[in-house]
SEFIZA-3560 file (N, C-alpha, C; in Angstrom, 3 decimals):
REM SEFIZA-3560
<numar><xx>23.285</xx><yy>-9.738</yy><zz>-24.917</zz><atom>N</atom></numar>
<numar><xx>21.982</xx><yy>-9.377</yy><zz>-24.392</zz><atom>CA</atom></numar>
<numar><xx>22.095</xx><yy>-9.056</yy><zz>-22.905</zz><atom>C</atom></numar>
<numar><xx>21.495</xx><yy>-7.964</yy><zz>-22.510</zz><atom>N</atom></numar>
<numar><xx>21.523</xx><yy>-7.573</yy><zz>-21.104</zz><atom>CA</atom></numar>
<numar><xx>20.602</xx><yy>-8.459</yy><zz>-20.288</zz><atom>C</atom></numar>
<numar><xx>20.982</xx><yy>-8.659</yy><zz>-19.044</zz><atom>N</atom></numar>
<numar><xx>20.132</xx><yy>-9.419</yy><zz>-18.137</zz><atom>CA</atom></numar>
<numar><xx>18.850</xx><yy>-8.645</yy><zz>-17.870</zz><atom>C</atom></numar>
<numar><xx>17.759</xx><yy>-9.367</yy><zz>-17.755</zz><atom>N</atom></numar>
<numar><xx>16.476</xx><yy>-8.766</yy><zz>-17.452</zz><atom>CA</atom></numar>
<numar><xx>16.321</xx><yy>-8.647</yy><zz>-15.938</zz><atom>C</atom></numar>
<numar><xx>15.738</xx><yy>-7.550</yy><zz>-15.508</zz><atom>N</atom></numar>
<numar><xx>15.388</xx><yy>-7.368</yy><zz>-14.102</zz><atom>CA</atom></numar>
<numar><xx>13.912</xx><yy>-7.678</yy><zz>-13.943</zz><atom>C</atom></numar>
<numar><xx>13.510</xx><yy>-7.934</yy><zz>-12.713</zz><atom>N</atom></numar>
<numar><xx>12.127</xx><yy>-8.284</yy><zz>-12.414</zz><atom>CA</atom></numar>
<numar><xx>11.548</xx><yy>-7.265</yy><zz>-11.453</zz><atom>C</atom></numar>
<numar><xx>10.383</xx><yy>-6.747</yy><zz>-11.769</zz><atom>N</atom></numar>
<numar><xx>9.675</xx><yy>-5.823</yy><zz>-10.897</zz><atom>CA</atom></numar>
<numar><xx>8.354</xx><yy>-6.431</yy><zz>-10.470</zz><atom>C</atom></numar>
<numar><xx>7.996</xx><yy>-6.225</yy><zz>-9.215</zz><atom>N</atom></numar>
<numar><xx>6.785</xx><yy>-6.824</yy><zz>-8.656</zz><atom>CA</atom></numar>
<numar><xx>6.020</xx><yy>-5.760</yy><zz>-7.880</zz><atom>C</atom></numar>
<numar><xx>4.724</xx><yy>-5.660</yy><zz>-8.154</zz><atom>N</atom></numar>
<numar><xx>3.838</xx><yy>-4.805</yy><zz>-7.356</zz><atom>CA</atom></numar>
<numar><xx>2.631</xx><yy>-5.639</yy><zz>-6.963</zz><atom>C</atom></numar>
<numar><xx>2.295</xx><yy>-5.606</yy><zz>-5.680</zz><atom>N</atom></numar>
<numar><xx>1.081</xx><yy>-6.263</yy><zz>-5.203</zz><atom>CA</atom></numar>
<numar><xx>0.084</xx><yy>-5.188</yy><zz>-4.798</zz><atom>C</atom></numar>
<numar><xx>-1.156</xx><yy>-5.359</yy><zz>-5.251</zz><atom>N</atom></numar>
<numar><xx>-2.222</xx><yy>-4.415</yy><zz>-4.931</zz><atom>CA</atom></numar>
<numar><xx>-3.349</xx><yy>-5.151</yy><zz>-4.218</zz><atom>C</atom></numar>
<numar><xx>-4.260</xx><yy>-4.366</yy><zz>-3.648</zz><atom>N</atom></numar>
<numar><xx>-5.393</xx><yy>-4.988</yy><zz>-2.963</zz><atom>CA</atom></numar>
<numar><xx>-6.640</xx><yy>-5.053</yy><zz>-3.833</zz><atom>C</atom></numar>
<numar><xx>-6.498</xx><yy>-4.740</yy><zz>-5.139</zz><atom>N</atom></numar>
<numar><xx>-7.648</xx><yy>-4.859</yy><zz>-6.037</zz><atom>CA</atom></numar>
<numar><xx>-7.193</xx><yy>-5.172</yy><zz>-7.454</zz><atom>C</atom></numar>
<numar><xx>-7.997</xx><yy>-5.945</yy><zz>-8.146</zz><atom>N</atom></numar>
<numar><xx>-7.698</xx><yy>-6.307</yy><zz>-9.524</zz><atom>CA</atom></numar>
<numar><xx>-7.706</xx><yy>-5.084</yy><zz>-10.430</zz><atom>C</atom></numar>
<numar><xx>-8.658</xx><yy>-4.188</yy><zz>-10.218</zz><atom>N</atom></numar>
<numar><xx>-8.747</xx><yy>-3.014</yy><zz>-11.093</zz><atom>CA</atom></numar>
<numar><xx>-7.498</xx><yy>-2.136</yy><zz>-10.989</zz><atom>C</atom></numar>
<numar><xx>-6.966</xx><yy>-1.959</yy><zz>-9.794</zz><atom>N</atom></numar>
<numar><xx>-5.724</xx><yy>-1.187</yy><zz>-9.634</zz><atom>CA</atom></numar>
<numar><xx>-4.561</xx><yy>-1.877</yy><zz>-10.329</zz><atom>C</atom></numar>
<numar><xx>-4.498</xx><yy>-3.188</yy><zz>-10.222</zz><atom>N</atom></numar>
<numar><xx>-3.412</xx><yy>-3.939</yy><zz>-10.850</zz><atom>CA</atom></numar>
<numar><xx>-3.465</xx><yy>-3.817</yy><zz>-12.368</zz><atom>C</atom></numar>
<numar><xx>-4.652</xx><yy>-3.934</yy><zz>-12.935</zz><atom>N</atom></numar>
<numar><xx>-4.796</xx><yy>-3.811</yy><zz>-14.386</zz><atom>CA</atom></numar>
<numar><xx>-4.416</xx><yy>-2.404</yy><zz>-14.831</zz><atom>C</atom></numar>
<numar><xx>-4.853</xx><yy>-1.410</yy><zz>-14.078</zz><atom>N</atom></numar>
<numar><xx>-4.545</xx><yy>-0.020</yy><zz>-14.417</zz><atom>CA</atom></numar>
<numar><xx>-3.039</xx><yy>0.245</yy><zz>-14.379</zz><atom>C</atom></numar>
<numar><xx>-2.366</xx><yy>-0.182</yy><zz>-13.315</zz><atom>N</atom></numar>
<numar><xx>-0.930</xx><yy>0.097</yy><zz>-13.241</zz><atom>CA</atom></numar>
<numar><xx>-0.133</xx><yy>-0.739</yy><zz>-14.232</zz><atom>C</atom></numar>
<numar><xx>-0.586</xx><yy>-1.958</yy><zz>-14.503</zz><atom>N</atom></numar>
<numar><xx>0.094</xx><yy>-2.769</yy><zz>-15.518</zz><atom>CA</atom></numar>
<numar><xx>0.059</xx><yy>-2.043</yy><zz>-16.860</zz><atom>C</atom></numar>
<numar><xx>-1.103</xx><yy>-1.531</yy><zz>-17.212</zz><atom>N</atom></numar>
<numar><xx>-1.241</xx><yy>-0.778</yy><zz>-18.463</zz><atom>CA</atom></numar>
<numar><xx>-0.344</xx><yy>0.457</yy><zz>-18.467</zz><atom>C</atom></numar>
<numar><xx>-0.383</xx><yy>1.231</yy><zz>-17.401</zz><atom>N</atom></numar>
<numar><xx>0.399</xx><yy>2.465</yy><zz>-17.335</zz><atom>CA</atom></numar>
<numar><xx>1.902</xx><yy>2.195</yy><zz>-17.392</zz><atom>C</atom></numar>
<numar><xx>2.367</xx><yy>1.185</yy><zz>-16.670</zz><atom>N</atom></numar>
<numar><xx>3.805</xx><yy>0.898</yy><zz>-16.648</zz><atom>CA</atom></numar>
<numar><xx>4.305</xx><yy>0.443</yy><zz>-18.017</zz><atom>C</atom></numar>
<numar><xx>3.546</xx><yy>-0.433</yy><zz>-18.668</zz><atom>N</atom></numar>
<numar><xx>3.956</xx><yy>-0.930</yy><zz>-19.986</zz><atom>CA</atom></numar>
<numar><xx>3.874</xx><yy>0.179</yy><zz>-21.028</zz><atom>C</atom></numar>
<numar><xx>2.890</xx><yy>1.065</yy><zz>-20.879</zz><atom>N</atom></numar>
<numar><xx>2.701</xx><yy>2.160</yy><zz>-21.826</zz><atom>CA</atom></numar>
<numar><xx>3.776</xx><yy>3.240</yy><zz>-21.684</zz><atom>C</atom></numar>
<numar><xx>4.166</xx><yy>3.572</yy><zz>-20.461</zz><atom>N</atom></numar>
<numar><xx>5.066</xx><yy>4.701</yy><zz>-20.204</zz><atom>CA</atom></numar>
<numar><xx>6.549</xx><yy>4.335</yy><zz>-20.147</zz><atom>C</atom></numar>
<numar><xx>6.870</xx><yy>3.066</yy><zz>-19.921</zz><atom>N</atom></numar>
<numar><xx>8.262</xx><yy>2.663</yy><zz>-19.723</zz><atom>CA</atom></numar>
<numar><xx>8.610</xx><yy>1.489</yy><zz>-20.633</zz><atom>C</atom></numar>
<numar><xx>9.890</xx><yy>1.312</yy><zz>-20.874</zz><atom>N</atom></numar>
<numar><xx>10.375</xx><yy>0.218</yy><zz>-21.726</zz><atom>CA</atom></numar>
<numar><xx>10.450</xx><yy>-1.076</yy><zz>-20.912</zz><atom>C</atom></numar>
<numar><xx>9.278</xx><yy>-1.573</yy><zz>-20.511</zz><atom>N</atom></numar>
<numar><xx>9.185</xx><yy>-2.827</yy><zz>-19.770</zz><atom>CA</atom></numar>
<numar><xx>8.133</xx><yy>-3.703</yy><zz>-20.438</zz><atom>C</atom></numar>
<numar><xx>8.201</xx><yy>-4.987</yy><zz>-20.130</zz><atom>N</atom></numar>
<numar><xx>7.218</xx><yy>-5.936</yy><zz>-20.650</zz><atom>CA</atom></numar>
<numar><xx>6.469</xx><yy>-6.557</yy><zz>-19.483</zz><atom>C</atom></numar>
<numar><xx>5.199</xx><yy>-6.794</yy><zz>-19.703</zz><atom>N</atom></numar>
<numar><xx>4.381</xx><yy>-7.464</yy><zz>-18.701</zz><atom>CA</atom></numar>
<numar><xx>4.730</xx><yy>-8.946</yy><zz>-18.718</zz><atom>C</atom></numar>
<numar><xx>5.130</xx><yy>-9.464</yy><zz>-17.582</zz><atom>N</atom></numar>
<numar><xx>5.518</xx><yy>-10.861</yy><zz>-17.478</zz><atom>CA</atom></numar>
<numar><xx>4.345</xx><yy>-11.732</yy><zz>-17.032</zz><atom>C</atom></numar>
<numar><xx>3.565</xx><yy>-11.236</yy><zz>-16.081</zz><atom>N</atom></numar>
<numar><xx>2.402</xx><yy>-11.982</yy><zz>-15.600</zz><atom>CA</atom></numar>
<numar><xx>1.590</xx><yy>-11.105</yy><zz>-14.660</zz><atom>C</atom></numar>
<numar><xx>0.338</xx><yy>-11.476</yy><zz>-14.473</zz><atom>N</atom></numar>
<numar><xx>-0.542</xx><yy>-10.876</yy><zz>-13.469</zz><atom>CA</atom></numar>
<numar><xx>-1.235</xx><yy>-12.036</yy><zz>-12.775</zz><atom>C</atom></numar>
<numar><xx>-1.124</xx><yy>-12.087</yy><zz>-11.459</zz><atom>N</atom></numar>
<numar><xx>-1.718</xx><yy>-13.188</yy><zz>-10.682</zz><atom>CA</atom></numar>
<numar><xx>-2.704</xx><yy>-12.634</yy><zz>-9.672</zz><atom>C</atom></numar>
<numar><xx>-3.921</xx><yy>-13.138</yy><zz>-9.723</zz><atom>N</atom></numar>
<numar><xx>-4.925</xx><yy>-12.721</yy><zz>-8.751</zz><atom>CA</atom></numar>
<numar><xx>-5.015</xx><yy>-13.770</yy><zz>-7.649</zz><atom>C</atom></numar>
<numar><xx>-5.000</xx><yy>-13.275</yy><zz>-6.413</zz><atom>N</atom></numar>
<numar><xx>-5.087</xx><yy>-14.148</yy><zz>-5.251</zz><atom>CA</atom></numar>
<numar><xx>-6.451</xx><yy>-13.965</yy><zz>-4.594</zz><atom>C</atom></numar>
<numar><xx>-6.600</xx><yy>-14.430</yy><zz>-3.403</zz><atom>N</atom></numar>
<numar><xx>-7.865</xx><yy>-14.305</yy><zz>-2.683</zz><atom>CA</atom></numar>
<numar><xx>-8.189</xx><yy>-12.856</yy><zz>-2.349</zz><atom>C</atom></numar>
<numar><xx>-9.454</xx><yy>-12.556</yy><zz>-2.236</zz><atom>N</atom></numar>
<numar><xx>-9.945</xx><yy>-11.238</yy><zz>-1.819</zz><atom>CA</atom></numar>
<numar><xx>-9.482</xx><yy>-10.102</yy><zz>-2.721</zz><atom>C</atom></numar>
<numar><xx>-9.190</xx><yy>-10.386</yy><zz>-3.982</zz><atom>N</atom></numar>
<numar><xx>-8.819</xx><yy>-9.346</yy><zz>-4.924</zz><atom>CA</atom></numar>
<numar><xx>-7.355</xx><yy>-8.964</yy><zz>-4.934</zz><atom>C</atom></numar>
<numar><xx>-6.572</xx><yy>-9.458</yy><zz>-3.996</zz><atom>N</atom></numar>
<numar><xx>-5.143</xx><yy>-9.147</yy><zz>-4.010</zz><atom>CA</atom></numar>
<numar><xx>-4.555</xx><yy>-9.637</yy><zz>-5.333</zz><atom>C</atom></numar>
<numar><xx>-3.823</xx><yy>-8.757</yy><zz>-5.993</zz><atom>N</atom></numar>
<numar><xx>-3.302</xx><yy>-9.066</yy><zz>-7.324</zz><atom>CA</atom></numar>
<numar><xx>-1.847</xx><yy>-8.634</yy><zz>-7.412</zz><atom>C</atom></numar>
<numar><xx>-1.027</xx><yy>-9.486</yy><zz>-8.025</zz><atom>N</atom></numar>
<numar><xx>0.392</xx><yy>-9.200</yy><zz>-8.183</zz><atom>CA</atom></numar>
<numar><xx>0.709</xx><yy>-9.022</yy><zz>-9.662</zz><atom>C</atom></numar>
<numar><xx>1.420</xx><yy>-7.935</yy><zz>-9.969</zz><atom>N</atom></numar>
<numar><xx>1.843</xx><yy>-7.625</yy><zz>-11.333</zz><atom>CA</atom></numar>
<numar><xx>3.348</xx><yy>-7.837</yy><zz>-11.416</zz><atom>C</atom></numar>
<numar><xx>3.786</xx><yy>-8.592</yy><zz>-12.420</zz><atom>N</atom></numar>
<numar><xx>5.202</xx><yy>-8.850</yy><zz>-12.657</zz><atom>CA</atom></numar>
<numar><xx>5.595</xx><yy>-8.201</yy><zz>-13.980</zz><atom>C</atom></numar>
<numar><xx>6.653</xx><yy>-7.395</yy><zz>-13.961</zz><atom>N</atom></numar>
<numar><xx>7.180</xx><yy>-6.802</yy><zz>-15.184</zz><atom>CA</atom></numar>
<numar><xx>8.653</xx><yy>-7.151</yy><zz>-15.311</zz><atom>C</atom></numar>
<numar><xx>9.177</xx><yy>-7.047</yy><zz>-16.532</zz><atom>N</atom></numar>
<numar><xx>10.604</xx><yy>-7.309</yy><zz>-16.733</zz><atom>CA</atom></numar>
<numar><xx>11.159</xx><yy>-6.331</yy><zz>-17.753</zz><atom>C</atom></numar>
<numar><xx>12.478</xx><yy>-6.139</yy><zz>-17.686</zz><atom>N</atom></numar>
<numar><xx>13.166</xx><yy>-5.234</yy><zz>-18.596</zz><atom>CA</atom></numar>
<numar><xx>14.516</xx><yy>-4.869</yy><zz>-18.015</zz><atom>C</atom></numar>
<numar><xx>15.130</xx><yy>-3.841</yy><zz>-18.593</zz><atom>N</atom></numar>
<numar><xx>16.406</xx><yy>-3.370</yy><zz>-18.064</zz><atom>CA</atom></numar>
<numar><xx>16.187</xx><yy>-2.741</yy><zz>-16.692</zz><atom>C</atom></numar>
<numar><xx>17.180</xx><yy>-2.845</yy><zz>-15.826</zz><atom>N</atom></numar>
<numar><xx>17.043</xx><yy>-2.443</yy><zz>-14.427</zz><atom>CA</atom></numar>
<numar><xx>16.504</xx><yy>-1.026</yy><zz>-14.255</zz><atom>C</atom></numar>
<numar><xx>17.064</xx><yy>-0.059</yy><zz>-14.957</zz><atom>N</atom></numar>
<numar><xx>16.623</xx><yy>1.330</yy><zz>-14.797</zz><atom>CA</atom></numar>
<numar><xx>15.159</xx><yy>1.518</yy><zz>-15.146</zz><atom>C</atom></numar>
<numar><xx>14.732</xx><yy>0.911</yy><zz>-16.247</zz><atom>N</atom></numar>
<numar><xx>13.337</xx><yy>1.030</yy><zz>-16.678</zz><atom>CA</atom></numar>
<numar><xx>12.398</xx><yy>0.336</yy><zz>-15.701</zz><atom>C</atom></numar>
<numar><xx>12.804</xx><yy>-0.828</yy><zz>-15.218</zz><atom>N</atom></numar>
<numar><xx>11.972</xx><yy>-1.562</yy><zz>-14.256</zz><atom>CA</atom></numar>
<numar><xx>11.843</xx><yy>-0.764</yy><zz>-12.961</zz><atom>C</atom></numar>
<numar><xx>12.950</xx><yy>-0.217</yy><zz>-12.463</zz><atom>N</atom></numar>
<numar><xx>12.909</xx><yy>0.567</yy><zz>-11.221</zz><atom>CA</atom></numar>
<numar><xx>12.003</xx><yy>1.785</yy><zz>-11.380</zz><atom>C</atom></numar>
<numar><xx>12.125</xx><yy>2.492</yy><zz>-12.502</zz><atom>N</atom></numar>
<numar><xx>11.269</xx><yy>3.660</yy><zz>-12.743</zz><atom>CA</atom></numar>
<numar><xx>9.801</xx><yy>3.261</yy><zz>-12.828</zz><atom>C</atom></numar>
<numar><xx>9.521</xx><yy>2.169</yy><zz>-13.533</zz><atom>N</atom></numar>
<numar><xx>8.138</xx><yy>1.717</yy><zz>-13.681</zz><atom>CA</atom></numar>
<numar><xx>7.539</xx><yy>1.310</yy><zz>-12.340</zz><atom>C</atom></numar>
<numar><xx>8.310</xx><yy>0.590</yy><zz>-11.533</zz><atom>N</atom></numar>
<numar><xx>7.814</xx><yy>0.153</yy><zz>-10.223</zz><atom>CA</atom></numar>
<numar><xx>7.599</xx><yy>1.352</yy><zz>-9.306</zz><atom>C</atom></numar>
<numar><xx>8.520</xx><yy>2.299</yy><zz>-9.302</zz><atom>N</atom></numar>
<numar><xx>8.337</xx><yy>3.500</yy><zz>-8.483</zz><atom>CA</atom></numar>
<numar><xx>7.093</xx><yy>4.273</yy><zz>-8.921</zz><atom>C</atom></numar>
<numar><xx>6.909</xx><yy>4.413</yy><zz>-10.226</zz><atom>N</atom></numar>
<numar><xx>5.729</xx><yy>5.095</yy><zz>-10.752</zz><atom>CA</atom></numar>
<numar><xx>4.455</xx><yy>4.343</yy><zz>-10.363</zz><atom>C</atom></numar>
<numar><xx>4.448</xx><yy>3.029</yy><zz>-10.600</zz><atom>N</atom></numar>
<numar><xx>3.267</xx><yy>2.221</yy><zz>-10.289</zz><atom>CA</atom></numar>
<numar><xx>2.939</xx><yy>2.221</yy><zz>-8.810</zz><atom>C</atom></numar>
<numar><xx>3.967</xx><yy>2.134</yy><zz>-7.978</zz><atom>N</atom></numar>
<numar><xx>3.747</xx><yy>2.152</yy><zz>-6.529</zz><atom>CA</atom></numar>
<numar><xx>3.187</xx><yy>3.498</yy><zz>-6.087</zz><atom>C</atom></numar>
<numar><xx>3.698</xx><yy>4.582</yy><zz>-6.659</zz><atom>N</atom></numar>
<numar><xx>3.174</xx><yy>5.906</yy><zz>-6.330</zz><atom>CA</atom></numar>
<numar><xx>1.721</xx><yy>6.050</yy><zz>-6.735</zz><atom>C</atom></numar>
<numar><xx>1.397</xx><yy>5.545</yy><zz>-7.916</zz><atom>N</atom></numar>
<numar><xx>0.017</xx><yy>5.603</yy><zz>-8.399</zz><atom>CA</atom></numar>
<numar><xx>-0.911</xx><yy>4.805</yy><zz>-7.475</zz><atom>C</atom></numar>
<numar><xx>-0.467</xx><yy>3.618</yy><zz>-7.078</zz><atom>N</atom></numar>
<numar><xx>-1.277</xx><yy>2.785</yy><zz>-6.176</zz><atom>CA</atom></numar>
<numar><xx>-1.398</xx><yy>3.412</yy><zz>-4.792</zz><atom>C</atom></numar>
<numar><xx>-0.344</xx><yy>4.054</yy><zz>-4.318</zz><atom>N</atom></numar>
<numar><xx>-0.383</xx><yy>4.701</yy><zz>-3.008</zz><atom>CA</atom></numar>
<numar><xx>-1.440</xx><yy>5.793</yy><zz>-2.987</zz><atom>C</atom></numar>
<numar><xx>-1.546</xx><yy>6.551</yy><zz>-4.083</zz><atom>N</atom></numar>
<numar><xx>-2.575</xx><yy>7.594</yy><zz>-4.172</zz><atom>CA</atom></numar>
<numar><xx>-3.980</xx><yy>7.015</yy><zz>-4.062</zz><atom>C</atom></numar>
<numar><xx>-4.154</xx><yy>5.781</yy><zz>-4.509</zz><atom>N</atom></numar>
<numar><xx>-5.465</xx><yy>5.128</yy><zz>-4.480</zz><atom>CA</atom></numar>
<numar><xx>-5.615</xx><yy>4.185</yy><zz>-3.281</zz><atom>C</atom></numar>
<numar><xx>-4.647</xx><yy>4.218</yy><zz>-2.382</zz><atom>N</atom></numar>
<numar><xx>-4.644</xx><yy>3.346</yy><zz>-1.199</zz><atom>CA</atom></numar>
<numar><xx>-4.766</xx><yy>1.867</yy><zz>-1.561</zz><atom>C</atom></numar>
<numar><xx>-4.094</xx><yy>1.464</yy><zz>-2.636</zz><atom>N</atom></numar>
<numar><xx>-4.191</xx><yy>0.064</yy><zz>-3.051</zz><atom>CA</atom></numar>
<numar><xx>-2.848</xx><yy>-0.674</yy><zz>-3.039</zz><atom>C</atom></numar>
<numar><xx>-1.757</xx><yy>0.014</yy><zz>-2.692</zz><atom>N</atom></numar>
<numar><xx>-0.447</xx><yy>-0.637</yy><zz>-2.678</zz><atom>CA</atom></numar>
<numar><xx>-0.305</xx><yy>-1.540</yy><zz>-1.458</zz><atom>C</atom></numar>
<numar><xx>0.102</xx><yy>-2.775</yy><zz>-1.706</zz><atom>N</atom></numar>
<numar><xx>0.396</xx><yy>-3.709</yy><zz>-0.624</zz><atom>CA</atom></numar>
<numar><xx>1.910</xx><yy>-3.852</yy><zz>-0.479</zz><atom>C</atom></numar>
<numar><xx>2.605</xx><yy>-4.072</yy><zz>-1.594</zz><atom>N</atom></numar>
<numar><xx>4.062</xx><yy>-4.252</yy><zz>-1.552</zz><atom>CA</atom></numar>
<numar><xx>4.648</xx><yy>-4.012</yy><zz>-2.935</zz><atom>C</atom></numar>
<numar><xx>5.955</xx><yy>-3.735</yy><zz>-2.958</zz><atom>N</atom></numar>
<numar><xx>6.677</xx><yy>-3.590</yy><zz>-4.225</zz><atom>CA</atom></numar>
<numar><xx>8.078</xx><yy>-4.125</yy><zz>-4.037</zz><atom>C</atom></numar>
<numar><xx>8.674</xx><yy>-4.584</yy><zz>-5.136</zz><atom>N</atom></numar>
<numar><xx>10.034</xx><yy>-5.103</yy><zz>-5.071</zz><atom>CA</atom></numar>
<numar><xx>10.648</xx><yy>-5.094</yy><zz>-6.466</zz><atom>C</atom></numar>
<numar><xx>11.955</xx><yy>-4.922</yy><zz>-6.507</zz><atom>N</atom></numar>
<numar><xx>12.711</xx><yy>-5.050</yy><zz>-7.750</zz><atom>CA</atom></numar>
<numar><xx>13.861</xx><yy>-6.009</yy><zz>-7.482</zz><atom>C</atom></numar>
<numar><xx>14.007</xx><yy>-6.992</yy><zz>-8.343</zz><atom>N</atom></numar>
<numar><xx>15.129</xx><yy>-7.924</yy><zz>-8.265</zz><atom>CA</atom></numar>
<numar><xx>16.004</xx><yy>-7.629</yy><zz>-9.476</zz><atom>C</atom></numar>
<numar><xx>17.209</xx><yy>-7.143</yy><zz>-9.221</zz><atom>N</atom></numar>
<numar><xx>18.078</xx><yy>-6.659</yy><zz>-10.297</zz><atom>CA</atom></numar>
<numar><xx>18.476</xx><yy>-7.753</yy><zz>-11.285</zz><atom>C</atom></numar>
<numar><xx>18.919</xx><yy>-8.879</yy><zz>-10.775</zz><atom>N</atom></numar>
<numar><xx>19.374</xx><yy>-9.960</yy><zz>-11.652</zz><atom>CA</atom></numar>
<numar><xx>18.804</xx><yy>-11.289</yy><zz>-11.138</zz><atom>C</atom></numar>
<numar><xx>17.539</xx><yy>-11.548</yy><zz>-11.406</zz><atom>N</atom></numar>
<numar><xx>16.950</xx><yy>-12.800</yy><zz>-10.937</zz><atom>CA</atom></numar>
<numar><xx>17.453</xx><yy>-13.993</yy><zz>-11.751</zz><atom>C</atom></numar>
<numar><xx>17.436</xx><yy>-15.138</yy><zz>-11.134</zz><atom>N</atom></numar>
<numar><xx>17.812</xx><yy>-16.365</yy><zz>-11.826</zz><atom>CA</atom></numar>
<numar><xx>16.766</xx><yy>-16.656</yy><zz>-12.898</zz><atom>C</atom></numar>
<numar><xx>17.180</xx><yy>-17.228</yy><zz>-14.016</zz><atom>N</atom></numar>
<numar><xx>16.259</xx><yy>-17.535</yy><zz>-15.113</zz><atom>CA</atom></numar>
<numar><xx>15.122</xx><yy>-18.444</yy><zz>-14.653</zz><atom>C</atom></numar>
<numar><xx>15.383</xx><yy>-19.315</yy><zz>-13.694</zz><atom>N</atom></numar>
<numar><xx>14.338</xx><yy>-20.212</yy><zz>-13.191</zz><atom>CA</atom></numar>
<numar><xx>13.179</xx><yy>-19.437</yy><zz>-12.560</zz><atom>C</atom></numar>
<numar><xx>13.467</xx><yy>-18.276</yy><zz>-11.993</zz><atom>N</atom></numar>
<numar><xx>12.403</xx><yy>-17.456</yy><zz>-11.420</zz><atom>CA</atom></numar>
<numar><xx>11.480</xx><yy>-16.955</yy><zz>-12.521</zz><atom>C</atom></numar>
<numar><xx>12.053</xx><yy>-16.484</yy><zz>-13.627</zz><atom>N</atom></numar>
<numar><xx>11.227</xx><yy>-16.079</yy><zz>-14.769</zz><atom>CA</atom></numar>
<numar><xx>10.423</xx><yy>-17.262</yy><zz>-15.298</zz><atom>C</atom></numar>
<numar><xx>11.057</xx><yy>-18.421</yy><zz>-15.407</zz><atom>N</atom></numar>
<numar><xx>10.351</xx><yy>-19.609</yy><zz>-15.886</zz><atom>CA</atom></numar>
<numar><xx>9.169</xx><yy>-19.938</yy><zz>-14.987</zz><atom>C</atom></numar>
<numar><xx>9.359</xx><yy>-19.833</yy><zz>-13.693</zz><atom>N</atom></numar>
<numar><xx>8.289</xx><yy>-20.118</yy><zz>-12.736</zz><atom>CA</atom></numar>
<numar><xx>7.149</xx><yy>-19.116</yy><zz>-12.872</zz><atom>C</atom></numar>
<numar><xx>7.482</xx><yy>-17.834</yy><zz>-12.903</zz><atom>N</atom></numar>
<numar><xx>6.457</xx><yy>-16.785</yy><zz>-12.980</zz><atom>CA</atom></numar>
<numar><xx>5.707</xx><yy>-16.858</yy><zz>-14.300</zz><atom>C</atom></numar>
<numar><xx>6.419</xx><yy>-16.970</yy><zz>-15.389</zz><atom>N</atom></numar>
<numar><xx>5.777</xx><yy>-16.976</yy><zz>-16.695</zz><atom>CA</atom></numar>
<numar><xx>5.098</xx><yy>-18.301</yy><zz>-16.999</zz><atom>C</atom></numar>
<numar><xx>5.521</xx><yy>-19.368</yy><zz>-16.337</zz><atom>N</atom></numar>
<numar><xx>4.895</xx><yy>-20.670</yy><zz>-16.533</zz><atom>CA</atom></numar>
<numar><xx>3.547</xx><yy>-20.787</yy><zz>-15.866</zz><atom>C</atom></numar>
<numar><xx>3.239</xx><yy>-19.876</yy><zz>-14.953</zz><atom>N</atom></numar>
<numar><xx>1.971</xx><yy>-19.927</yy><zz>-14.231</zz><atom>CA</atom></numar>
<numar><xx>0.899</xx><yy>-19.045</yy><zz>-14.846</zz><atom>C</atom></numar>
<numar><xx>1.106</xx><yy>-18.544</yy><zz>-16.047</zz><atom>N</atom></numar>
<numar><xx>0.106</xx><yy>-17.687</yy><zz>-16.676</zz><atom>CA</atom></numar>
<numar><xx>-1.200</xx><yy>-18.445</yy><zz>-16.846</zz><atom>C</atom></numar>
<numar><xx>-2.282</xx><yy>-17.777</yy><zz>-16.573</zz><atom>N</atom></numar>
<numar><xx>-3.598</xx><yy>-18.351</yy><zz>-16.820</zz><atom>CA</atom></numar>
<numar><xx>-3.905</xx><yy>-18.223</yy><zz>-18.304</zz><atom>C</atom></numar>
<numar><xx>-4.339</xx><yy>-19.284</yy><zz>-18.904</zz><atom>N</atom></numar>
<numar><xx>-4.684</xx><yy>-19.244</yy><zz>-20.338</zz><atom>CA</atom></numar>
<numar><xx>-6.144</xx><yy>-18.919</yy><zz>-20.512</zz><atom>C</atom></numar>
//
């Protein structure tokens, strides 16, 4: 099994985060790992998958958010430690 990569996009609105999460999962071979909403609508989307797919999805999502002036930050971690996935996925809101 190939190692999973982690992609992260932070936006300044929940609606932008939901939209890009949908688009990235729909257009690329990635899985939604978590979505976390912080204060003032800032929302972080976490995706996982093979490195190439994650990088393409994050670049696409960041470009989409930039057009809407909602991108705060983006990052891709090629080979994150499993504990990072456990932490991110363990914080899902039920």
